[in-house]
C-alpha positions in Angstrom: 0.3 34.3 11.7 -0.2 31.5 9.2 0.3 28.1 10.5 0.7 25.0 8.2 -1.0 21.7 8.8 0.0 18.5 7.2 -2.7 16.3 5.1 -2.8 13.3 5.9 -1.6 12.0 2.5 1.3 15.0 3.9 1.8 12.5 6.8 1.4 9.3 5.4 4.4 10.8 3.2 6.1 11.7 6.4 5.5 8.4 7.4 7.0 6.6 4.7 10.3 8.9 4.7 10.8 7.8 8.4 10.9 3.9 8.0 13.1 4.6 5.3 15.4 6.7 7.6 14.9 4.0 10.4 14.9 0.6 8.3 16.6 1.8 5.0 14.5 0.1 3.6 11.0 2.0 1.5 8.3 0.5 2.8 5.4 0.2 -0.1 3.0 -1.7 1.5 -0.5 -0.2 2.2 -0.6 2.6 5.0 -3.1 5.2 6.6 -3.4 8.2 8.4 -6.5 9.3 10.2 -7.6 11.8 12.0 -8.9 11.5 15.9 -11.2 13.6 17.9 -7.9 14.1 19.8 -5.0 12.9 17.4 -3.7 10.9 14.9 -4.0 7.4 14.0 -1.5 4.5 11.9 -2.5 1.8 10.4 0.4 -0.2 8.8 -0.6 -3.6 6.9 2.6 -5.6 7.4 1.4 -8.6 5.7 -1.2 -9.5 7.5 -4.1 -7.1 6.0 -7.3 -7.5 8.4 -5.2 -7.3 11.0 -3.0 -3.9 10.8 -0.2 -2.6 13.4 -2.0 0.1 14.8 -0.2 3.4 16.8 -2.8 6.3 17.2 -1.9 9.3 20.0 -3.9 12.8 21.1 -1.5 15.7 19.3 -1.0 17.4 16.8 1.0 16.8 14.0 4.5 17.5 14.9 3.8 15.4 18.2 2.5 12.4 16.2 5.6 12.4 13.5 7.7 12.3 16.4 6.1 9.6 18.7 5.3 7.4 15.0 9.3 7.8 14.6 10.1 6.6 18.3 7.6 3.8 18.4 8.7 2.2 14.7 12.4 2.5 16.4 11.6 0.7 19.2 9.7 -2.1 16.9 13.1 -3.5 15.7 12.0 -4.5 12.7 15.1 -5.0 11.0 15.0 -8.2 10.8 11.6 -8.0 8.5 11.2 -8.3 5.7 8.2 -9.0 3.1 8.8 -8.7 -1.0 6.5 -9.3 -3.6 7.4 -12.2 -5.9 5.8 -12.4 -9.5 6.3 -15.6 -11.4 7.4 -16.0 -14.7 6.9 -18.5 -17.6 9.3 -19.2 -20.2 8.0 -20.5 -23.0 11.1 -22.3 -24.3 13.8 -23.9 -22.4 11.8 -24.3 -19.1 11.4 -28.0 -19.1 14.2 -29.3 -21.4 15.8 -32.4 -20.0 19.7 -31.8 -19.5 
């Protein structure tokens, strides 16, 4: 019997899909899933690269994704928004008096 196991990139993609499913928004921040001796760990950088939100649990890939979904639903980040801002300078007319 062949058992398919997900690699870390597959798990990261699945976590992004879970976030989009729960919050109806695409997560573009840093996200890292790593293997621990008995399970998996998720680090989410929510605007603070030096102190990510970390979720860890013992179990297989399926159990880990179920755990992550439950924890992210419980987190209640519905009202939290981070965005990327780009400042654009226009050379003509930006400082004209009216």
